[in-house]
ZAMARGU-4260 file (C-alpha; in steps of 0.2 Angstrom, whole numbers, plus 5000, padded with zeros to 4 digits):
<rodrens>
0) 5121/4980/5139 | 5107/4967/5143 | 5102/4979/5157 | 5101/4994/5147 | 5090/4985/5133
5) 5080/4978/5148 | 5076/4995/5157 | 5074/5005/5140 | 5061/4990/5136 | 5052/4993/5154
10) 5051/5012/5151 | 5044/5008/5132 | 5029/4998/5138 | 5027/5010/5154 | 5025/5023/5140
15) 5014/5013/5130 | 5002/5009/5145 | 5001/5026/5150 | 4997/5033/5133 | 4985/5020/5130
20) 4976/5024/5146 | 4977/5043/5144 | 4981/5050/5128 | 4976/5038/5116 | 4960/5044/5104
25) 4949/5029/5114 | 4956/5032/5132 | 4938/5041/5138 | 4929/5025/5134 | 4927/5011/5149
30) 4933/4994/5150 | 4945/4985/5159 | 4964/4991/5162 | 4971/4976/5153 | 4959/4976/5139
35) 4962/4996/5135 | 4981/4992/5136 | 4984/4975/5127 | 4977/4963/5115 | 4981/4949/5128
40) 4963/4951/5134 | 4955/4945/5118 | 4968/4932/5115 | 4964/4924/5131 | 4945/4924/5132
45) 4945/4919/5115 | 4956/4903/5119 | 4944/4902/5135 | 4929/4903/5124 | 4919/4916/5135
50) 4924/4932/5125 | 4905/4934/5121 | 4900/4933/5140 | 4915/4945/5144 | 4908/4958/5132
55) 4890/4957/5137 | 4895/4959/5156 | 4906/4973/5151 | 4891/4980/5143 | 4879/4978/5159
60) 4893/4986/5170 | 4898/5000/5159 | 4884/5004/5145 | 4881/5003/5127 | 4899/5008/5122
65) 4914/4999/5131 | 4933/4998/5124 | 4940/4980/5124 | 4956/4982/5115 | 4969/4996/5114
70) 4960/5001/5098 | 4944/4992/5098 | 4925/4998/5102 | 4910/4988/5106 | 4892/4994/5105
75) 4875/4983/5109 | 4864/4996/5101 | 4853/4993/5086 | 4857/5009/5077 | 4876/5004/5080
80) 4873/4991/5068 | 4869/5000/5052 | 4881/5014/5057 | 4895/5001/5057 | 4889/4986/5045
85) 4877/4996/5033 | 4880/4998/5014 | 4885/5016/5018 | 4896/5014/5033 | 4914/5020/5031
90) 4921/5004/5036 | 4929/4988/5029 | 4932/4972/5038 | 4945/4972/5051 | 4963/4964/5051
95) 4956/4951/5062 | 4949/4943/5045 | 4967/4945/5037 | 4971/4928/5048 | 4963/4918/5035
100) 4974/4924/5021 | 4989/4921/5031 | 4985/4903/5033 | 4978/4897/5016 | 4986/4909/5006
105) 4971/4918/4999 | 4955/4925/5007 | 4939/4917/5005 | 4922/4926/5002 | 4917/4928/5020
110) 4935/4936/5025 | 4939/4948/5010 | 4942/4964/5018 | 4935/4976/5006 | 4918/4980/4999
115) 4923/4981/4981 | 4933/4966/4982 | 4919/4955/4990 | 4904/4961/4979 | 4909/4951/4963
120) 4913/4935/4974 | 4897/4938/4984 | 4886/4936/4967 | 4895/4920/4963 | 4889/4912/4981
125) 4872/4920/4982 | 4869/4909/4965 | 4875/4894/4971 | 4863/4897/4987 | 4849/4904/4978
130) 4830/4896/4981 | 4833/4887/4964 | 4849/4879/4969 | 4841/4874/4987 | 4827/4866/4979
135) 4840/4855/4967 | 4850/4851/4984 | 4834/4844/4994 | 4833/4827/4988 | 4852/4825/4997
140) 4846/4836/5011 | 4831/4824/5015 | 4841/4808/5012 | 4854/4813/5026 | 4838/4818/5037
145) 4831/4802/5034 | 4847/4794/5042 | 4849/4806/5055 | 4830/4802/5061 | 4834/4783/5059
150) 4849/4785/5070 | 4838/4793/5085 | 4826/4777/5083 | 4841/4766/5088 | 4835/4753/5103
155) 4845/4750/5117 | 4859/4738/5112 | 4856/4730/5131 | 4842/4723/5139 | 4832/4739/5145
160) 4819/4728/5156 | 4819/4742/5169 | 4815/4756/5154 | 4801/4745/5148 | 4793/4742/5165
165) 4792/4762/5168 | 4781/4764/5154 | 4762/4760/5153 | 4760/4741/5144 | 4754/4747/5127
170) 4765/4761/5126 | 4780/4759/5113 | 4797/4760/5123 | 4810/4775/5121 | 4824/4771/5111
175) 4843/4773/5116 | 4849/4791/5120 | 4859/4800/5111 | 4869/4817/5111 | 4859/4829/5098
180) 4875/4841/5097 | 4885/4825/5090 | 4871/4819/5077 | 4868/4837/5073 | 4886/4838/5070
185) 4887/4822/5059 | 4871/4827/5050 | 4877/4846/5046 | 4893/4841/5040 | 4886/4827/5026
190) 4874/4840/5020 | 4887/4851/5016 | 4899/4838/5009 | 4883/4834/4997 | 4880/4853/4994
195) 4897/4859/4992 | 4907/4844/4985 | 4892/4832/4979 | 4900/4820/4992 | 4894/4815/5008
200) 4908/4814/5021 | 4898/4800/5028 | 4900/4805/5048 | 4883/4797/5051 | 4886/4781/5045
205) 4906/4779/5048 | 4914/4782/5066 | 4930/4785/5057 | 4925/4799/5046 | 4921/4808/5062
210) 4938/4816/5067 | 4936/4831/5055 | 4922/4838/5065 | 4932/4842/5080 | 4947/4846/5067
215) 4937/4860/5060 | 4933/4868/5078 | 4951/4868/5083 | 4956/4877/5068 | 4943/4890/5071
220) 4947/4891/5089 | 4966/4893/5084 | 4961/4907/5071 | 4950/4916/5082 | 4963/4916/5096
225) 4978/4922/5085 | 4967/4933/5076 | 4965/4946/5088 | 4985/4947/5088 | 4991/4944/5071
230) 5009/4947/5077 | 5008/4931/5085 | 5006/4922/5067 | 5019/4933/5060 | 5032/4929/5073
235) 5026/4910/5074 | 5024/4912/5092 | 5007/4903/5089 | 5017/4886/5088 | 5024/4889/5106
240) 5010/4897/5114 | 4995/4887/5105 | 5004/4873/5098 | 4991/4860/5099 | 4979/4874/5091
245) 4992/4876/5077 | 4993/4859/5074 | 4974/4859/5072 | 4975/4873/5059 | 4987/4866/5050
250) 4978/4848/5049 | 4963/4858/5045 | 4971/4867/5030 | 4978/4851/5023 | 4961/4842/5024
255) 4952/4856/5015 | 4966/4855/5002 | 4965/4837/5000 | 4944/4838/4999 | 4946/4853/4986
260) 4958/4844/4974 | 4948/4828/4974 | 4932/4838/4970 | 4942/4848/4954 | 4946/4831/4947
265) 4930/4825/4947 | 4924/4839/4938 | 4920/4830/4922 | 4910/4817/4931 | 4898/4829/4938
270) 4880/4827/4931 | 4873/4838/4944 | 4876/4856/4949 | 4883/4860/4966 | 4891/4875/4974
275) 4910/4869/4967 | 4902/4870/4951 | 4896/4887/4952 | 4915/4891/4958 | 4925/4882/4946
280) 4916/4888/4931 | 4914/4907/4938 | 4924/4922/4930 | 4927/4939/4938 | 4916/4950/4925
285) 4929/4965/4926 | 4944/4954/4923 | 4940/4938/4917 | 4950/4929/4930 | 4944/4912/4938
290) 4947/4906/4956 | 4965/4900/4958 | 4969/4883/4966 | 4972/4893/4983 | 4957/4902/4980
295) 4947/4886/4981 | 4955/4878/4994 | 4952/4893/5004 | 4932/4893/4999 | 4931/4876/5004
300) 4938/4878/5021 | 4925/4891/5026 | 4911/4885/5016 | 4912/4869/5026 | 4913/4876/5043
305) 4902/4893/5040 | 4887/4883/5037 | 4889/4866/5047 | 4894/4873/5063 | 4879/4886/5065
310) 4867/4874/5060 | 4874/4861/5072 | 4871/4872/5086 | 4855/4881/5080 | 4847/4863/5078
315) 4854/4857/5096 | 4850/4872/5105 | 4832/4872/5097 | 4828/4854/5104 | 4837/4859/5122
320) 4825/4875/5122 | 4810/4866/5116 | 4812/4851/5129 | 4814/4863/5143 | 4798/4874/5139
325) 4786/4860/5136 | 4772/4873/5132 | 4782/4877/5117 | 4785/4859/5111 | 4765/4856/5112
330) 4761/4871/5100 | 4775/4867/5088 | 4772/4849/5087 | 4754/4853/5085 | 4758/4865/5070
335) 4768/4852/5061 | 4757/4838/5063 | 4741/4848/5058 | 4750/4853/5042 | 4758/4839/5035
340) 4747/4823/5034 | 4765/4811/5033 | 4784/4815/5035 | 4787/4814/5017 | 4775/4827/5014
345) 4787/4839/5023 | 4798/4848/5011 | 4801/4865/5005 | 4788/4874/4999 | 4772/4886/5006
350) 4766/4872/5019 | 4784/4872/5028 | 4785/4893/5026 | 4768/4894/5034 | 4775/4886/5049
355) 4777/4903/5059 | 4778/4896/5075 | 4792/4883/5071 | 4800/4898/5062 | 4799/4908/5078
360) 4806/4895/5089 | 4821/4894/5077 | 4822/4914/5078 | 4820/4914/5096 | 4835/4902/5098
365) 4847/4910/5086 | 4842/4926/5097 | 4847/4917/5113 | 4862/4906/5106 | 4869/4917/5090
370) 4880/4904/5079 | 4892/4920/5079 | 4890/4926/5097 | 4905/4938/5097 | 4900/4950/5082
375) 4910/4955/5067 | 4922/4969/5069 | 4926/4983/5056 | 4939/4996/5053 | 4935/5015/5052
380) 4942/5021/5035 | 4949/5038/5031 | 4939/5052/5039 | 4933/5040/5053 | 4915/5037/5058
385) 4901/5042/5070 | 4891/5029/5079 | 4878/5032/5092 | 4883/5052/5091 | 4902/5047/5095
390) 4915/5051/5083 | 4930/5037/5080 | 4946/5040/5070 | 4952/5031/5054 | 4959/5015/5059
395) 4948/5011/5074 | 4940/4993/5076 | 4922/4993/5080 | 4909/4980/5081 | 4892/4976/5090
400) 4892/4962/5101 | 4878/4950/5094 | 4876/4940/5110 | 4875/4957/5121 | 4864/4964/5109
405) 4852/4949/5109 | 4852/4950/5127 | 4848/4967/5131 | 4834/4970/5142 | 4830/4987/5132
410) 4823/4978/5116 | 4818/4960/5124 | 4808/4959/5139 | 4814/4942/5150 | 4830/4943/5139
415) 4835/4926/5146 | 4819/4918/5142 | 4814/4907/5128 | 4799/4917/5121 | 4795/4912/5103
420) 4778/4922/5103 | 4790/4937/5104 | 4792/4935/5085 | 4774/4934/5080 | 4762/4949/5081
425) 4747/4949/5095 | 4730/4946/5085 | 4714/4942/5091 | 4717/4923/5087 | 4734/4924/5095
430) 4728/4933/5111 | 4716/4918/5114 | 4732/4906/5114 | 4745/4918/5125 | 4747/4936/5131
435) 4766/4934/5126 | 4763/4938/5108 | 4772/4954/5102 | 4763/4970/5100 | 4769/4979/5084
440) 4781/4992/5095 | 4790/4977/5104 | 4791/4967/5087 | 4800/4982/5079 | 4812/4984/5093
445) 4815/4964/5092 | 4817/4964/5074 | 4829/4979/5074 | 4840/4973/5088 | 4842/4955/5080
450) 4858/4952/5071 | 4862/4934/5071 | 4867/4934/5053 | 4873/4952/5055 | 4867/4966/5043
455) 4874/4975/5027 | 4882/4970/5011 | 4894/4958/5020 | 4881/4949/5031 | 4880/4931/5030
460) 4874/4923/5014 | 4868/4908/5021 | 4853/4915/5031 | 4839/4907/5021 | 4849/4891/5018
465) 4852/4890/5037 | 4833/4893/5041 | 4828/4880/5028 | 4837/4866/5035 | 4834/4868/5053
470) 4815/4870/5048 | 4815/4856/5037 | 4824/4844/5050 | 4815/4851/5065 | 4799/4848/5057
475) 4803/4829/5052 | 4808/4827/5070 | 4794/4833/5078 | 4782/4825/5066 | 4789/4809/5069
480) 4794/4808/5088 | 4789/4812/5104 | 4806/4819/5112 | 4810/4818/5131 | 4828/4823/5139
485) 4837/4806/5143 | 4836/4798/5160 | 4855/4794/5160 | 4869/4803/5153 | 4886/4805/5155
490) 4890/4811/5173 | 4900/4826/5165 | 4885/4832/5155 | 4871/4842/5161 | 4861/4843/5145
495) 4869/4858/5137 | 4883/4864/5149 | 4900/4860/5140 | 4917/4860/5148 | 4923/4877/5153
500) 4905/4884/5149 | 4899/4878/5166 | 4906/4892/5174 | 4897/4906/5164 | 4881/4897/5159
505) 4865/4902/5167 | 4852/4889/5174 | 4841/4884/5159 | 4853/4892/5146 | 4861/4882/5132
510) 4879/4885/5135 | 4891/4889/5122 | 4909/4892/5119 | 4914/4905/5108 | 4925/4899/5096
515) 4922/4912/5082 | 4908/4899/5078 | 4899/4893/5093 | 4900/4877/5100 | 4887/4868/5112
520) 4885/4850/5119 | 4870/4841/5122 | 4856/4839/5125 | 4855/4821/5129 | 4838/4814/5121
525) 4828/4799/5119 | 4814/4797/5105 | 4800/4785/5102 | 4787/4785/5088 | 4772/4796/5089
530) 4757/4786/5095
</rodrens>
């Protein structure tokens, strides 16, 4: 009996493999055999953290359309963005996003599958992150940023005679080395605690509060891994194959539920509005329904991580690229110091908005180091979808690889180089500074291929918030300090290459692991007050 079952199983698997390679509607599209026949390709590379690099390499080898799963297609063209994600696209979010509902019991606004359900939730969060709401939140953001800058100024705790001797006699000494990624993580989580819950997590001031940062990344990694094969969760195989990741997801769920319940209990004490106030008081315009406890816990989980980790890696990578491109650091420093007479003058408003070179540096960092590098997946609805002249039947999962497209040499000259000027139009004034400024044609191409926040009605709501926060923090840093790469760092650190990322990072690249949200490490820096 066992032999019969085993033989039938072998024939079944063989038949599935042959079908997927020869008769499946996607059989003609290139990709690795393992990716075309099984979802384990995505599960493995999501667990490893290099899925974004794998997709880019496949596009380099096979061209603009690749098959990276039995039923999944990836593009790296600007035209595919609007076909797949645009307002008129015949798609919805892929089953991958249902993993959030399976874990938390309710989808978050960012993981709702259908446009019509997503739209009313989106309007609620748009109010919470509106320009006026951001201005109301600015004082707590600035206070957290002051703590961040003060930490960077921490002097050496031991004698630094050798360091002092290396400096000219009247020069201030450099302060202790710090890992920007760590400090940026504490800062962005504290900011989001204040913005969402009106309660800082106090990661910057208390070491005992910092475990949640790594816990949230482990949870995202777990969700990203099993999301490409939801059957793992249904059969509870995740508990066996990814036991540590599974435990991290459960701890993250419990932590978010606890924070959500605490915030709800404090609602009657609130004197200012925060994101949570918008959620608690919101009603569905069609049904009059309010957010349930499960809905709120799900929103808490996504709001904390969805903003904190992207801001963290963008801030860290911006510092990394500026320090590895001194001419860019000089340009942005000159811009900031010429516009603001004092550090406390750096606030939201026309002056900060007019810092075009700073904005270009952040945009270029987001191009090289997108915070969601893999690209969001969509499912074709009834009638199918045509993308770049290719028709795909209903049920096909499609996406545009953010990392691959934003490193595509057809749209970006020197795609692996940090060139902020590519985002600023060449004029008579800019031509005198550098020949690297953009022509109208190159700028149009770059803008069309830039998708760090995705596009369409389900694009990231936090785009303006992220730009504003990173601009504010970076402006204050470069106004206050001279910054340099630390001379002494841990032996296993190389200023921006982390763990397994060492094997796939290019020289001069801020390496990242793709845990759905990107994770980076470093750079290690030292600062001193400007002279």
